[in-house]
Every structure is written in C-alpha cells, then in structure tokens.
C-alpha positions as CSV (number, residue, x, y, z in Angstrom):
1,A,-0.7,13.6,-5.9
2,T,-3.6,11.6,-4.5
3,S,-2.7,12.2,-0.8
4,V,-4.4,15.6,-0.8
5,S,-7.7,13.9,-1.1
6,F,-7.1,12.0,2.1
7,H,-6.1,14.9,4.3
8,G,-8.1,17.7,6.0
9,L,-5.4,20.4,5.4
10,A,-6.6,23.3,3.4
11,L,-4.2,25.9,2.0
12,P,-5.0,29.1,0.1
13,T,-5.0,28.4,-3.7
14,D,-2.1,30.8,-4.2
15,R,0.1,28.6,-1.9
16,F,-1.5,25.3,-2.8
17,V,-1.1,25.3,-6.5
18,P,2.7,26.2,-6.5
19,L,3.3,23.6,-3.7
20,M,1.6,20.8,-5.7
21,T,3.4,21.9,-8.9
22,E,6.8,21.8,-7.1
23,M,6.0,18.4,-5.6
24,M,4.9,16.9,-8.9
25,R,8.0,18.4,-10.7
26,S,10.2,16.9,-8.0
27,V,8.7,13.5,-8.4
28,A,8.8,13.6,-12.2
29,C,12.4,14.7,-12.2
30,A,13.7,12.4,-9.4
31,T,16.4,9.9,-10.2
32,L,15.2,6.5,-9.2
33,P,17.6,3.7,-8.1
34,R,17.8,0.6,-10.2
35,L,15.7,-2.1,-8.9
36,R,16.8,-5.7,-9.0
37,R,14.2,-7.8,-10.9
38,T,13.9,-11.5,-10.5
39,P,12.7,-12.8,-13.9
40,V,9.5,-14.9,-13.7
41,Q,9.2,-17.7,-16.2
42,A,5.8,-18.2,-17.8
43,G,3.9,-21.0,-16.2
44,D,6.3,-21.4,-13.2
45,G,3.5,-20.5,-10.7
46,A,5.3,-17.6,-9.2
47,G,2.9,-15.6,-7.2
48,T,0.0,-18.0,-7.5
49,W,0.8,-20.5,-4.8
50,S,-0.6,-20.0,-1.3
51,P,0.2,-22.2,1.7
52,T,-3.4,-22.2,3.0
53,R,-6.9,-21.7,1.7
54,R,-7.2,-18.5,3.8
55,E,-4.1,-17.1,2.1
56,A,-5.4,-18.1,-1.3
57,I,-8.6,-16.3,-0.6
58,L,-6.8,-13.2,0.7
59,N,-4.3,-13.1,-2.2
60,T,-7.0,-13.6,-4.8
61,A,-9.4,-11.1,-3.3
62,M,-6.6,-8.5,-3.2
63,K,-6.1,-8.9,-7.0
64,L,-9.9,-8.8,-7.7
65,F,-10.5,-5.8,-5.4
66,A,-7.6,-3.9,-7.0
67,R,-8.6,-4.7,-10.5
68,N,-12.5,-4.4,-10.2
69,G,-13.0,-2.4,-7.1
70,F,-14.3,-3.8,-3.8
71,A,-18.0,-3.1,-4.5
72,S,-17.9,-4.9,-7.8
73,V,-16.4,-8.2,-6.4
74,T,-18.7,-10.8,-4.9
75,V,-17.9,-13.5,-2.4
76,E,-18.9,-15.9,-5.3
77,D,-16.2,-14.3,-7.5
78,I,-13.6,-14.8,-4.8
79,G,-14.6,-18.4,-4.2
80,A,-14.7,-19.3,-7.9
81,S,-11.2,-17.8,-8.3
82,V,-9.8,-20.1,-5.7
83,G,-11.8,-23.1,-6.7
84,I,-14.4,-23.2,-3.9
85,A,-18.0,-22.3,-3.6
86,G,-18.7,-18.7,-2.6
87,P,-20.2,-19.5,0.8
88,S,-17.1,-21.6,1.7
89,V,-15.2,-18.3,1.9
90,Y,-17.1,-17.7,5.1
91,N,-15.2,-20.6,6.7
92,H,-12.2,-18.3,6.6
93,F,-13.6,-14.8,6.9
94,A,-16.8,-13.6,8.5
95,A,-17.6,-11.1,5.8
96,K,-16.2,-9.7,2.6
97,E,-15.2,-6.5,4.5
98,D,-13.0,-8.6,6.8
99,I,-11.1,-9.8,3.7
100,L,-10.5,-6.2,2.7
101,A,-9.5,-5.2,6.2
102,A,-7.0,-8.1,6.4
103,A,-5.6,-7.1,3.0
104,I,-5.2,-3.4,3.9
105,T,-3.8,-4.3,7.3
106,R,-1.2,-6.6,5.7
107,G,-0.2,-4.0,3.2
108,S,0.2,-1.4,5.8
109,E,2.2,-3.7,8.1
110,L,4.5,-4.7,5.3
111,L,5.2,-1.0,4.6
112,H,5.9,-0.3,8.2
113,A,8.1,-3.4,8.6
114,D,10.2,-2.5,5.5
115,M,10.6,1.0,6.9
116,R,11.9,-0.3,10.2
117,R,14.2,-2.7,8.3
118,Q,15.6,0.0,6.0
119,V,16.1,2.6,8.7
120,A,17.8,0.0,11.0
121,R,20.4,-0.7,8.2
122,A,21.1,3.0,7.6
123,A,24.3,4.8,8.6
124,S,22.7,8.3,8.5
125,P,19.4,10.1,7.8
126,H,20.5,10.6,4.1
127,D,21.3,6.9,3.8
128,A,18.0,6.0,5.6
129,L,16.0,8.2,3.1
130,R,17.8,6.6,0.1
131,R,17.1,3.1,1.4
132,L,13.5,3.9,2.3
133,L,12.8,5.4,-1.1
134,A,14.3,2.3,-2.8
135,G,12.4,-0.1,-0.5
136,Y,9.2,1.8,-1.1
137,A,9.6,1.8,-4.9
138,E,10.4,-1.9,-4.8
139,Y,7.3,-2.6,-2.7
140,V,5.1,-0.6,-5.1
141,F,6.3,-2.5,-8.1
142,E,6.2,-5.9,-6.4
143,T,2.7,-5.5,-4.8
144,P,0.7,-3.1,-7.0
145,D,-2.6,-4.7,-5.8
146,A,-1.7,-3.9,-2.1
147,I,-0.9,-0.3,-3.0
148,A,-4.1,0.1,-5.0
149,L,-6.1,-1.1,-2.0
150,L,-4.2,1.2,0.4
151,I,-4.9,4.2,-1.9
152,S,-8.4,3.6,-3.1
153,E,-10.4,1.0,-1.1
154,I,-10.1,2.2,2.5
155,R,-13.3,4.1,2.1
156,E,-15.1,0.7,1.7
157,L,-14.2,-0.4,5.2
158,P,-16.5,0.0,8.2
159,A,-15.9,3.2,10.1
160,H,-13.8,1.7,12.9
161,E,-11.6,-0.1,10.3
162,Q,-11.3,3.1,8.2
163,H,-10.1,4.9,11.3
164,R,-7.5,2.3,12.1
165,A,-6.2,2.1,8.5
166,R,-6.0,5.9,8.3
167,A,-4.2,6.1,11.6
168,A,-1.6,3.6,10.3
169,Q,-1.2,5.6,7.2
170,H,-0.7,8.8,9.1
171,E,1.8,7.1,11.4
172,Y,3.7,5.9,8.4
173,I,3.7,9.4,6.8
174,A,4.8,10.9,10.1
175,E,7.9,8.7,10.1
176,W,8.8,9.9,6.6
177,V,8.3,13.5,7.7
178,H,10.5,13.0,10.8
179,L,13.2,11.5,8.6
180,L,12.9,14.3,6.0
181,R,13.2,16.9,8.8
182,Q,16.5,15.3,9.8
183,V,17.7,15.5,6.2
184,E,16.4,19.0,5.6
185,P,16.0,20.7,9.0
186,A,14.8,24.0,7.4
187,W,11.7,22.4,6.0
188,D,8.5,23.1,7.8
C-alpha cells in the first residue's frame, strides 16, 4: 500500500483504484505460513547485546530512528542509549546520516541475502515464491525497526545515498516481479 508513494508510475484513476483494491484484498485474504517463534525470556538480554561499540550504536540508533523518526533523534540520544557521551558516537560514524545510511544498507542487504538463500533452496518458481514470502514475513516480524527505516526514513538520507537505497529497493522488487512472472506468465 505504501509503495505507490515511492514510484513515479501514474495510472488513470479508473484503473488505479480497482488495482489497489484488488491488491489490498489479496493481501488481506492471503493465507500466511506459520512462523516459528523462539521465545524470549524477560531479562535474558536477547537482542540487546552487541559485539562492538559500533554495532551497539547502529542497533540502538535503528530502534530510536524507527520509534521517533530520524529528525527527532540526536547524537546525544544515541550516545546516552549506549552509555557514552554523544560526541563519542563520532569515533564510530562521521555523521548521524552515516548511521542511518549504514542501517538502511544493512536492512536492504539482509533482504537481498535472504532472497538469494530462499531462491537457491527452491525446487520451482512456486516453491521459491512460497519460501520467499515466508522468509520476508519472518524478516518483517523479527526486524520491524529495519523495515520501518526502509519504508519511511530513506528520504532523510543525502541525495546520493537516497539514490543508492532506492536503486537497491527497485532491484529487490524487480527480482520479485521476475519470479512472479515465472509463476504467472500472463501477468503484465
């Protein structure tokens, strides 16, 4: 539903509204595969540990950016959340925008890597699509902060980083389209 705001395609209203309606109905009525959940025990530290200070900064910033929006988060907020002074963040990233760029790049690369992994395991285009849908759903539920940044915060990047991030998104979507055309050759 949000992807239309990121694309330059314009359809006449009499075609666009029925198309969006059909797409939303398909999503709402889709049968989702059961995801395996690993229970997290309160206080066990799951998801809070980072091997390096840089990783801690990146992981914390992703959560803060997703929850509050990039523009509302300061370097001081990020530093305080990882137990360092705000200016110490600059020992690991040159600017706040670099943290966002690293987070968006990581999210995009993980989506691409999972796509390659799922498709490589598949026995057919139908199987690949099933695996890819399950993998994507699992990624969305496991990393909602990354998804939020990929959807809403790319506009906060400098122009050259925006272009790179959008190109990666378009490449990812093109792979889905290619796979869908193998499953449904009649689709345009």
